[in-house]
ROLO-756227 format. One record per residue (C-alpha): x, y, z. Coordinates in steps of 0.2 Angstrom, whole numbers, padded with zeros to 4 digits, always signed. Each point is the difference from the previous one (the first is absolute). Example, Ala and Ser with C-alpha at 12.3 -4.5 7.8 and 13.67 -1.06 7.14 Angstrom:
+0062-0022+0039 +0006+0017-0003 
END
This chain:
-0011+0034+0332 +0009+0004-0016 +0018-0002+0007 +0004+0017-0005 +0012+0010+0010 -0010+0017-0004 +0009+0016+0001 -0005+0019-0002 +0008+0012-0012 +0016+0006+0009 +0017+0005-0005 +0004-0013-0012 -0016+0004-0010 +0007+0019+0000 +0017-0005-0007 -0008-0011-0014 -0012+0017-0006 +0017+0008+0001 +0011-0011-0010 -0015-0001-0013 -0002+0016-0002 +0019+0003-0003 -0001-0014-0013 -0016+0010-0009 +0008+0016+0002 +0017-0007-0010 -0011-0006-0012 -0008+0017-0002 +0018+0007-0002 +0002-0012-0014 -0016+0006-0009 +0004+0019+0003 +0018-0004-0008 -0008-0009-0015 -0013+0015-0002 +0016+0014+0000 +0008-0011-0014 -0016-0004-0011 +0009+0005-0014 +0013-0015+0002 -0008-0011-0013 +0003-0016+0009 -0010+0006+0015 -0014+0009-0012 -0003-0016-0007 -0005-0008+0018 -0017+0008-0001 +0004+0010+0016 -0019+0005+0001 -0005-0016+0004 +0014-0005+0010 -0003+0014+0011 -0019-0003+0003 +0006-0019+0004 +0011+0010+0013 -0015+0009+0007 -0010-0016+0003 +0014-0008+0010 +0001+0015+0012 -0019+0000+0002 +0000-0020+0002 +0014+0001+0014 -0013+0013+0009 -0012-0011-0002 +0011-0014+0007 +0003+0011+0018 -0018-0006+0005 -0002-0016-0008 +0016-0008+0007 -0003+0009+0017 +0015+0012+0001 -0010+0014+0006 -0013+0000+0014 -0018-0002-0006 -0009+0015+0008 -0007+0014-0008 +0002+0003-0017 +0011-0013+0000 -0016-0012+0004 -0009+0002-0017 +0005-0018-0006 -0008+0003-0017 +0009+0016-0004 +0017-0006+0002 -0001-0018-0003 -0013+0000-0016 +0003+0018-0007 +0019+0000+0004 +0009-0017+0002 -0012-0010-0012 -0003+0012-0013 +0017+0006-0002 +0006-0017-0001 -0011-0004-0015 +0005+0019-0007 +0018-0006+0001 -0005-0015-0010 -0010+0006-0013 +0011+0015-0004 +0016-0012-0001 -0014-0010-0013 -0002+0017-0009 +0020+0003+0000 +0002-0016-0009 -0017+0001-0011 +0009+0016-0007 +0015-0010-0006 -0010-0013-0006 -0013+0010-0010 +0015+0009-0008 +0012-0014-0005 -0011-0014-0001 -0018+0008-0006 +0009+0012-0010 -0012+0014+0005 +0004+0016+0010 +0000+0004+0020 -0005+0019-0001 -0007+0010+0014 -0017-0004-0004 +0006-0019+0002 +0009+0003+0016 -0017+0010+0006 -0011-0013-0004 +0010-0012+0008 +0001+0011+0015 -0018+0000+0001 -0002-0018-0001 +0013-0002+0015 -0011+0013+0009 -0019-0009-0003 +0007-0017+0003 +0008+0003+0016 -0014+0013+0008 -0015-0009-0006 +0008-0017+0009 +0005+0011+0016 -0018+0008-0001 -0009-0017+0000 +0008-0006+0015 -0002+0017+0008 -0019-0003-0001 +0000-0018+0004 -0002-0004+0019 +0016+0003+0011 -0005-0017+0009 +0006-0008-0017 +0014+0009-0005 +0009+0010+0012 -0003+0008+0019 +0007+0010+0015 -0001-0010+0016 +0002+0013+0011 +0004-0013+0016 +0016-0006-0010 +0004+0018-0009 +0003-0010-0015 -0010-0003-0017 -0008-0017-0003 +0003-0004-0018 -0011-0014-0005 +0007-0015-0010 -0011+0000-0014 +0005+0019-0002 +0019-0006+0002 -0002-0013-0014 -0010+0009-0012 +0013+0015+0001 +0014-0011-0002 -0009-0011-0014 -0001+0017-0011 +0018+0004+0003 +0005-0017-0007 -0011+0003-0015 +0008+0017-0002 +0019-0005+0000 -0007-0016-0010 -0005+0014-0013 +0016+0008+0002 +0010-0016-0002 -0008-0002-0017 +0004+0017-0007 +0017-0003+0007 +0001-0015-0010 -0007+0009-0017 +0016+0012+0003 +0015-0013-0001 +0002+0002-0018 +0001+0019-0002 +0018+0002-0007 +0004+0018+0002 +0005+0013+0016 -0018-0001+0007 +0003-0018+0003 -0004-0001+0019 -0002-0020+0002 +0014-0004+0011 -0007+0015+0013 -0017-0006-0004 +0004-0018+0005 +0008+0005+0016 -0014+0012+0003 -0012-0015-0001 +0010-0012+0011 +0002+0014+0013 -0020+0002+0000 -0004-0018+0000 +0012-0003+0015 -0011+0014+0008 -0016-0007-0005 +0006-0017+0008 +0006+0008+0016 -0017+0011+0000 -0011-0017-0003 +0008-0009+0015 +0001+0013+0011 -0019+0006-0002 -0007-0017-0002 +0013-0011+0013 +0002+0014+0013 -0017+0007+0002 +0005+0009+0014 +0018+0007-0005 -0005+0017+0003 +0003-0003+0019 +0018-0007-0002 +0012+0012+0001 +0013-0011-0011 -0012-0005-0014 -0010+0019-0003 +0017+0008+0000 +0006-0016-0012 -0014+0003-0012 +0001+0019-0001 +0018-0001-0004 -0002-0013-0015 -0015+0011-0006 +0011+0017-0001 +0016-0008-0006 -0009-0009-0014 -0010+0014-0006 +0016+0012+0000 +0009-0014-0008 -0012+0000-0014 +0003+0019-0004 +0018-0002+0003 +0000-0015-0014 -0009+0012-0012 +0011+0016+0001 +0015-0006+0011 +0013-0004-0013 -0003+0016-0013 +0002+0010+0015 +0015-0008+0005 +0008+0002-0017 -0005+0018-0001 +0010+0004+0017 +0015-0012-0006 +0002-0002-0017 -0011+0013-0009 +0006+0004-0015 +0005-0017-0006 -0015-0009+0006 -0012+0012-0011 +0010-0002-0014 +0000-0019+0001 -0018+0001+0002 -0004+0011-0012 +0012-0010-0013 -0009-0016+0006 -0017+0007-0003 +0007+0005-0019 +0008-0018-0001 -0017-0009+0004 -0007+0012-0013 -0018+0002+0010 -0006+0011-0017 +0002-0015-0010 -0003-0015+0012 -0015+0009+0010 -0005+0013-0012 +0003+0014+0013 -0004+0015-0007 -0003+0018+0009 -0015+0000+0012 -0012+0016-0007 -0006+0001+0019 +0019+0001+0006 -0005-0004+0019 +0006-0017+0004 +0017-0008+0003 -0004-0011-0014 +0000+0004-0020 -0015-0003-0010 -0001-0014-0011 -0004+0004-0017 +0002-0008-0018 +0012+0014-0006 +0018-0002+0007 +0007+0015+0011 +0014+0009-0012 +0015-0004+0012 -0003-0018-0002 -0001-0008-0017 +0002-0017-0010 +0016+0009-0009 +0009+0002+0018 -0002-0016+0006 +0013-0014-0007 -0009-0017+0003 +0013-0010-0005 +0014+0007+0011 -0014+0002+0014 +0003+0018+0003 +0000+0018-0008 +0008+0006-0016 +0017+0008+0005 -0005+0016-0012 -0016+0000+0010 +0009+0001+0018 +0013+0012-0006 -0013+0012-0006 -0014-0002+0014 +0009-0005+0015 -0011+0003+0016 +0014+0012+0007 +0009+0013-0010 +0017-0009+0005 +0003-0014-0012 +0013-0009+0013 -0010-0005+0015 +0015-0003+0009 +0009+0016-0003 +0004+0006+0018 +0003+0019-0005 -0018-0002-0006 -0007-0009+0014 +0005+0014+0012 -0010+0013-0011 -0016+0004+0007 -0008+0007-0017 +0003-0014-0012 -0015+0002-0012 -0014-0015-0003 -0007-0004-0016 -0018-0003+0007 -0006-0002-0019 +0004-0018+0002 -0014-0003+0014 -0018-0002-0001 -0007+0016+0004 -0005-0005+0018 +0017-0002+0004 +0009+0016-0007 +0004+0015+0009 +0000+0012-0014 -0017-0001-0009 +0002+0014-0013 +0016-0006-0011 -0007-0014-0011 +0011-0008-0013 +0001+0007-0017 -0014-0006-0012 -0009-0007+0015 -0013+0012+0004 -0005-0001+0018 -0019-0005+0008 -0004+0018+0001 +0004+0004-0018 -0007-0017-0007 -0016+0005+0009 -0003+0019-0004 +0007+0001-0019 -0009+0004-0015 +0002-0003-0019 +0004+0015-0010 -0004+0002-0016 +0013-0006-0008 +0000-0019+0010 +0012+0007+0013 -0003-0002+0018 +0000+0016+0010 -0005+0005+0019 
END
Protein backbone atom coordinates (compact mmCIF):
# COMPACT_ATOMS: atom_id res chain seq x y z
CA UNK A 1 0.00 0.00 0.00
CA UNK A 2 2.76 2.44 0.96
CA UNK A 3 5.38 0.86 -1.32
CA UNK A 4 7.57 0.15 1.71
CA UNK A 5 9.93 -2.78 1.96
CA UNK A 6 9.35 -3.50 5.64
CA UNK A 7 11.89 -5.33 7.77
CA UNK A 8 11.97 -6.33 11.42
CA UNK A 9 14.86 -5.43 13.76
CA UNK A 10 17.80 -7.69 12.97
CA UNK A 11 21.56 -8.05 12.83
CA UNK A 12 22.14 -4.67 11.17
CA UNK A 13 20.17 -2.94 13.94
CA UNK A 14 22.32 -4.68 16.54
CA UNK A 15 25.48 -3.51 14.76
CA UNK A 16 24.07 0.03 14.69
CA UNK A 17 23.46 -0.06 18.44
CA UNK A 18 27.01 -1.36 19.03
CA UNK A 19 28.68 1.28 16.82
CA UNK A 20 26.68 4.14 18.32
CA UNK A 21 27.42 2.87 21.83
CA UNK A 22 31.11 2.86 20.91
CA UNK A 23 30.93 6.50 19.79
CA UNK A 24 29.23 7.44 23.04
CA UNK A 25 31.82 5.46 25.01
CA UNK A 26 34.67 7.25 23.24
CA UNK A 27 33.06 10.60 24.07
CA UNK A 28 32.70 9.49 27.69
CA UNK A 29 36.45 8.82 27.74
CA UNK A 30 37.02 12.34 26.41
CA UNK A 31 34.99 13.80 29.27
CA UNK A 32 36.68 11.61 31.88
CA UNK A 33 40.07 12.80 30.65
CA UNK A 34 38.86 16.40 30.77
CA UNK A 35 37.66 16.02 34.36
CA UNK A 36 40.93 14.32 35.36
CA UNK A 37 42.74 17.35 33.94
CA UNK A 38 40.32 19.95 35.29
CA UNK A 39 43.18 22.09 36.65
CA UNK A 40 44.37 22.65 33.08
CA UNK A 41 43.03 26.17 32.57
CA UNK A 42 41.99 25.93 28.86
CA UNK A 43 39.88 22.88 29.79
CA UNK A 44 38.49 24.46 32.95
CA UNK A 45 37.28 27.45 30.91
CA UNK A 46 35.01 25.17 28.85
CA UNK A 47 32.32 24.82 31.56
CA UNK A 48 32.69 21.07 31.95
CA UNK A 49 29.63 20.68 34.17
CA UNK A 50 27.18 21.79 31.50
CA UNK A 51 29.11 19.96 28.77
CA UNK A 52 28.83 16.75 30.82
CA UNK A 53 25.10 17.28 31.31
CA UNK A 54 24.74 17.74 27.55
CA UNK A 55 26.52 14.39 27.10
CA UNK A 56 24.15 12.70 29.55
CA UNK A 57 21.21 14.06 27.54
CA UNK A 58 22.82 12.58 24.42
CA UNK A 59 22.99 9.10 25.99
CA UNK A 60 19.35 9.18 27.09
CA UNK A 61 18.32 10.55 23.68
CA UNK A 62 20.04 7.52 22.10
CA UNK A 63 18.16 5.13 24.41
CA UNK A 64 14.91 6.74 23.28
CA UNK A 65 15.98 6.25 19.67
CA UNK A 66 16.12 2.48 20.15
CA UNK A 67 12.31 2.46 20.35
CA UNK A 68 11.59 5.50 18.18
CA UNK A 69 13.61 4.08 15.27
CA UNK A 70 12.47 0.48 15.85
CA UNK A 71 15.92 -1.03 16.54
CA UNK A 72 14.46 -3.44 19.10
CA UNK A 73 11.30 -5.52 19.07
CA UNK A 74 8.61 -3.49 20.77
CA UNK A 75 7.33 -6.13 23.16
CA UNK A 76 7.15 -6.13 26.93
CA UNK A 77 8.71 -3.06 28.53
CA UNK A 78 9.76 -1.71 25.11
CA UNK A 79 6.10 -1.40 24.06
CA UNK A 80 5.51 1.59 26.35
CA UNK A 81 5.68 4.16 23.56
CA UNK A 82 5.09 7.27 25.64
CA UNK A 83 7.82 6.31 28.09
CA UNK A 84 10.56 5.76 25.52
CA UNK A 85 9.58 8.24 22.81
CA UNK A 86 8.15 11.08 24.89
CA UNK A 87 10.16 10.85 28.12
CA UNK A 88 13.43 9.73 26.58
CA UNK A 89 13.68 10.65 22.91
CA UNK A 90 11.69 13.91 22.82
CA UNK A 91 12.52 15.07 26.35
CA UNK A 92 16.28 14.69 26.02
CA UNK A 93 16.40 16.15 22.52
CA UNK A 94 14.92 19.25 24.14
CA UNK A 95 17.22 18.98 27.16
CA UNK A 96 20.20 18.74 24.80
CA UNK A 97 19.08 21.94 23.03
CA UNK A 98 18.18 23.92 26.17
CA UNK A 99 21.40 22.98 27.98
CA UNK A 100 23.40 24.10 24.95
CA UNK A 101 21.49 27.38 25.07
CA UNK A 102 22.36 27.78 28.76
CA UNK A 103 26.03 27.11 28.03
CA UNK A 104 26.08 29.90 25.42
CA UNK A 105 23.96 32.12 27.68
CA UNK A 106 26.61 31.85 30.40
CA UNK A 107 29.18 33.39 28.05
CA UNK A 108 26.71 36.02 26.89
CA UNK A 109 25.84 36.96 30.47
CA UNK A 110 29.48 37.42 31.45
CA UNK A 111 30.94 39.05 28.36
CA UNK A 112 27.97 40.92 26.85
CA UNK A 113 25.68 41.65 29.78
CA UNK A 114 28.58 42.26 32.22
CA UNK A 115 26.90 40.12 34.88
CA UNK A 116 28.14 37.12 36.87
CA UNK A 117 27.24 33.51 36.08
CA UNK A 118 27.46 32.06 39.57
CA UNK A 119 26.31 28.79 41.07
CA UNK A 120 22.97 30.41 41.73
CA UNK A 121 22.70 31.41 38.06
CA UNK A 122 23.58 27.86 37.08
CA UNK A 123 20.96 26.35 39.41
CA UNK A 124 18.27 28.75 38.21
CA UNK A 125 19.12 27.94 34.60
CA UNK A 126 18.96 24.22 35.39
CA UNK A 127 15.57 24.67 37.04
CA UNK A 128 14.22 26.51 33.98
CA UNK A 129 15.47 23.68 31.73
CA UNK A 130 13.75 21.06 33.90
CA UNK A 131 10.46 22.93 34.29
CA UNK A 132 10.18 23.78 30.59
CA UNK A 133 10.89 20.27 29.33
CA UNK A 134 8.99 18.33 31.97
CA UNK A 135 5.92 20.56 31.54
CA UNK A 136 5.88 19.93 27.80
CA UNK A 137 6.18 16.16 28.25
CA UNK A 138 3.63 16.09 31.07
CA UNK A 139 1.03 17.88 28.94
CA UNK A 140 1.58 15.40 26.11
CA UNK A 141 1.41 12.50 28.58
CA UNK A 142 -2.06 13.63 29.67
CA UNK A 143 -3.35 14.10 26.12
CA UNK A 144 -5.06 11.09 24.55
CA UNK A 145 -2.63 8.65 22.95
CA UNK A 146 -4.65 8.70 19.74
CA UNK A 147 -3.68 12.37 19.34
CA UNK A 148 0.02 11.94 20.13
CA UNK A 149 1.55 8.47 19.99
CA UNK A 150 0.32 4.99 20.75
CA UNK A 151 1.35 1.35 20.53
CA UNK A 152 -0.03 -0.79 17.68
CA UNK A 153 0.19 -4.44 18.85
CA UNK A 154 -0.43 -6.03 15.42
CA UNK A 155 2.56 -4.17 13.95
CA UNK A 156 4.75 -4.16 17.09
CA UNK A 157 5.34 -0.47 16.44
CA UNK A 158 4.56 2.96 17.82
CA UNK A 159 2.27 5.16 15.77
CA UNK A 160 3.31 8.83 16.02
CA UNK A 161 0.67 11.23 14.72
CA UNK A 162 1.62 13.90 12.22
CA UNK A 163 0.40 16.67 14.55
CA UNK A 164 2.76 15.45 17.28
CA UNK A 165 5.67 15.28 14.83
CA UNK A 166 5.08 18.80 13.55
CA UNK A 167 4.76 20.24 17.07
CA UNK A 168 7.90 18.48 18.34
CA UNK A 169 10.03 19.46 15.34
CA UNK A 170 8.75 23.07 15.39
CA UNK A 171 9.84 23.48 19.01
CA UNK A 172 13.29 22.14 18.12
CA UNK A 173 13.63 24.76 15.37
CA UNK A 174 12.58 27.49 17.83
CA UNK A 175 15.10 26.35 20.45
CA UNK A 176 18.00 26.20 18.01
CA UNK A 177 16.91 29.51 16.52
CA UNK A 178 17.34 31.04 19.98
CA UNK A 179 20.72 29.33 20.20
CA UNK A 180 21.68 30.92 16.87
CA UNK A 181 20.83 34.37 18.24
CA UNK A 182 23.13 33.79 21.24
CA UNK A 183 25.93 32.57 18.98
CA UNK A 184 25.60 35.75 16.91
CA UNK A 185 25.82 37.84 20.09
CA UNK A 186 29.04 36.05 21.06
CA UNK A 187 30.82 36.81 17.80
CA UNK A 188 32.83 39.76 19.17
CA UNK A 189 34.25 38.21 22.34
CA UNK A 190 37.96 38.89 21.88
CA UNK A 191 39.43 36.67 24.55
CA UNK A 192 40.54 33.16 25.32
CA UNK A 193 36.88 32.38 26.06
CA UNK A 194 35.88 33.03 22.45
CA UNK A 195 34.13 29.98 20.99
CA UNK A 196 32.61 31.66 17.95
CA UNK A 197 34.14 29.36 15.34
CA UNK A 198 33.25 26.25 17.32
CA UNK A 199 29.77 27.67 17.94
CA UNK A 200 29.16 28.31 14.25
CA UNK A 201 30.32 24.77 13.45
CA UNK A 202 27.97 23.40 16.13
CA UNK A 203 25.08 25.47 14.77
CA UNK A 204 25.67 24.23 11.22
CA UNK A 205 25.82 20.60 12.45
CA UNK A 206 22.50 21.04 14.27
CA UNK A 207 20.82 22.80 11.35
CA UNK A 208 21.87 19.86 9.17
CA UNK A 209 20.46 17.46 11.77
CA UNK A 210 17.17 19.37 12.05
CA UNK A 211 16.80 19.45 8.28
CA UNK A 212 17.36 15.70 8.07
CA UNK A 213 14.95 15.10 10.98
CA UNK A 214 12.25 17.26 9.41
CA UNK A 215 12.50 15.57 6.01
CA UNK A 216 12.60 12.05 7.48
CA UNK A 217 9.67 12.50 9.86
CA UNK A 218 7.41 14.56 7.62
CA UNK A 219 8.12 13.08 4.19
CA UNK A 220 9.06 9.46 5.09
CA UNK A 221 6.41 8.97 7.74
CA UNK A 222 6.91 5.19 7.91
CA UNK A 223 10.70 5.20 7.80
CA UNK A 224 10.94 2.98 10.88
CA UNK A 225 9.89 -0.01 8.77
CA UNK A 226 12.70 0.55 6.28
CA UNK A 227 15.98 -0.78 7.63
CA UNK A 228 18.18 1.58 5.64
CA UNK A 229 16.32 4.75 6.67
CA UNK A 230 15.95 3.94 10.36
CA UNK A 231 19.63 3.04 10.66
CA UNK A 232 20.59 6.21 8.82
CA UNK A 233 18.41 8.28 11.19
CA UNK A 234 20.06 6.85 14.29
CA UNK A 235 23.58 7.33 12.96
CA UNK A 236 22.86 10.94 12.02
CA UNK A 237 21.43 11.68 15.50
CA UNK A 238 24.34 10.12 17.38
CA UNK A 239 27.13 11.49 15.18
CA UNK A 240 25.69 15.02 15.27
CA UNK A 241 25.16 15.08 19.04
CA UNK A 242 28.58 13.57 19.78
CA UNK A 243 30.23 15.99 17.36
CA UNK A 244 28.76 18.91 19.31
CA UNK A 245 30.53 17.74 22.48
CA UNK A 246 33.83 17.18 20.66
CA UNK A 247 33.60 20.67 19.20
CA UNK A 248 33.10 22.05 22.71
CA UNK A 249 36.11 20.48 24.39
CA UNK A 250 38.02 18.42 21.82
CA UNK A 251 40.64 21.04 20.95
CA UNK A 252 41.85 21.89 24.49
CA UNK A 253 41.91 18.18 25.32
CA UNK A 254 43.99 17.49 22.21
CA UNK A 255 46.38 20.31 23.13
CA UNK A 256 46.66 19.11 26.72
CA UNK A 257 47.87 15.74 25.40
CA UNK A 258 50.24 16.80 22.62
CA UNK A 259 51.28 20.39 23.44
CA UNK A 260 50.34 20.83 27.07
CA UNK A 261 52.84 23.35 28.41
CA UNK A 262 53.20 25.55 25.33
CA UNK A 263 49.47 25.76 24.68
CA UNK A 264 48.59 26.70 28.25
CA UNK A 265 51.28 29.37 28.29
CA UNK A 266 50.01 30.77 24.98
CA UNK A 267 46.43 30.63 26.29
CA UNK A 268 47.28 32.46 29.51
CA UNK A 269 49.37 35.11 27.79
CA UNK A 270 46.61 35.69 25.25
CA UNK A 271 44.19 36.07 28.15
CA UNK A 272 46.50 38.68 29.65
CA UNK A 273 47.01 40.38 26.30
CA UNK A 274 43.27 40.55 25.69
CA UNK A 275 43.05 42.29 29.06
CA UNK A 276 39.74 40.80 30.24
CA UNK A 277 40.13 42.71 33.48
CA UNK A 278 40.15 45.91 31.46
CA UNK A 279 37.99 45.00 28.48
CA UNK A 280 35.29 43.09 30.35
CA UNK A 281 35.85 44.24 33.95
CA UNK A 282 36.41 40.64 35.00
CA UNK A 283 36.89 40.32 38.73
CA UNK A 284 37.08 37.38 41.09
CA UNK A 285 33.87 35.52 41.60
CA UNK A 286 32.78 35.79 45.26
CA UNK A 287 30.64 32.69 44.81
CA UNK A 288 33.71 31.00 43.29
CA UNK A 289 31.80 28.22 41.65
CA UNK A 290 31.71 28.48 37.87
CA UNK A 291 34.22 28.45 35.06
CA UNK A 292 33.46 32.08 34.33
CA UNK A 293 34.63 35.03 36.41
CA UNK A 294 32.39 37.65 37.95
CA UNK A 295 31.81 40.99 36.29
CA UNK A 296 32.52 43.92 38.57
CA UNK A 297 33.41 47.57 38.46
CA UNK A 298 36.79 46.90 40.02
CA UNK A 299 39.54 45.32 37.97
CA UNK A 300 41.20 42.12 39.04
CA UNK A 301 44.60 42.78 40.59
CA UNK A 302 46.39 40.81 37.88
CA UNK A 303 45.04 42.98 35.08
CA UNK A 304 45.56 46.73 35.08
CA UNK A 305 45.52 49.52 32.55
CA UNK A 306 49.13 50.11 33.47
CA UNK A 307 49.99 46.62 32.29
CA UNK A 308 48.53 47.13 28.84
CA UNK A 309 50.25 48.91 26.00
CA UNK A 310 47.40 49.99 23.72
CA UNK A 311 49.63 51.73 21.17
CA UNK A 312 51.80 48.64 20.86
CA UNK A 313 48.78 46.36 21.03
CA UNK A 314 50.40 44.25 23.72
CA UNK A 315 51.56 44.02 27.33
CA UNK A 316 54.28 46.21 28.75
CA UNK A 317 57.58 44.35 28.62
CA UNK A 318 58.32 45.00 32.30
CA UNK A 319 55.02 43.44 33.25
CA UNK A 320 55.65 40.43 31.03
CA UNK A 321 59.10 39.87 32.50
CA UNK A 322 57.90 40.12 36.10
CA UNK A 323 54.52 38.44 35.81
CA UNK A 324 54.69 35.69 33.23
CA UNK A 325 52.08 32.96 33.73
CA UNK A 326 54.92 30.43 33.99
CA UNK A 327 58.00 30.79 36.13
CA UNK A 328 60.30 30.29 33.14
CA UNK A 329 60.66 33.58 31.20
CA UNK A 330 61.41 31.73 27.97
CA UNK A 331 58.56 29.44 26.81
CA UNK A 332 60.84 27.88 24.20
CA UNK A 333 63.51 26.81 26.68
CA UNK A 334 63.74 23.09 25.95
CA UNK A 335 65.26 22.19 29.31
CA UNK A 336 62.50 23.90 31.21
CA UNK A 337 59.91 22.24 28.96
CA UNK A 338 61.18 18.90 30.21
CA UNK A 339 60.61 19.92 33.82
CA UNK A 340 57.29 18.87 35.26
CA UNK A 341 57.41 21.34 38.15
CA UNK A 342 57.59 24.80 36.63
CA UNK A 343 55.57 27.16 38.87
CA UNK A 344 52.62 29.18 37.61
CA UNK A 345 51.85 32.77 38.50
CA UNK A 346 48.16 32.31 39.24
CA UNK A 347 47.75 35.88 40.38
CA UNK A 348 47.59 36.90 36.73
CA UNK A 349 44.21 35.24 36.37
CA UNK A 350 40.66 35.88 37.51
CA UNK A 351 40.10 33.84 40.66
CA UNK A 352 37.81 31.35 38.93
CA UNK A 353 40.76 30.17 36.82
CA UNK A 354 43.43 30.08 39.52
CA UNK A 355 44.86 26.85 40.86
CA UNK A 356 46.25 28.44 44.03
CA UNK A 357 43.54 30.34 45.83
CA UNK A 358 45.66 31.44 48.78
CA UNK A 359 48.38 33.67 47.34
CA UNK A 360 46.91 37.11 46.53
CA UNK A 361 49.26 39.77 45.21
CA UNK A 362 50.86 42.08 47.74
CA UNK A 363 48.70 45.11 48.51
CA UNK A 364 45.77 43.31 46.88
CA UNK A 365 43.72 41.69 49.68
CA UNK A 366 41.78 38.59 48.76
CA UNK A 367 38.01 38.64 48.63
CA UNK A 368 37.94 36.80 51.93
CA UNK A 369 40.02 39.51 53.56
CA UNK A 370 38.00 42.26 51.90
CA UNK A 371 34.77 40.73 53.15
CA UNK A 372 35.80 40.18 56.75
CA UNK A 373 38.26 42.93 57.64
CA UNK A 374 37.31 45.58 60.20
CA UNK A 375 38.65 49.04 60.90
CA UNK A 376 40.97 49.44 63.90
CA UNK A 377 41.13 52.50 66.12
CA UNK A 378 43.97 54.04 64.09
CA UNK A 379 42.12 53.63 60.78
CA UNK A 380 43.95 50.51 59.57
CA UNK A 381 42.04 47.48 58.28
CA UNK A 382 42.68 44.30 60.22
CA UNK A 383 41.17 40.81 60.07
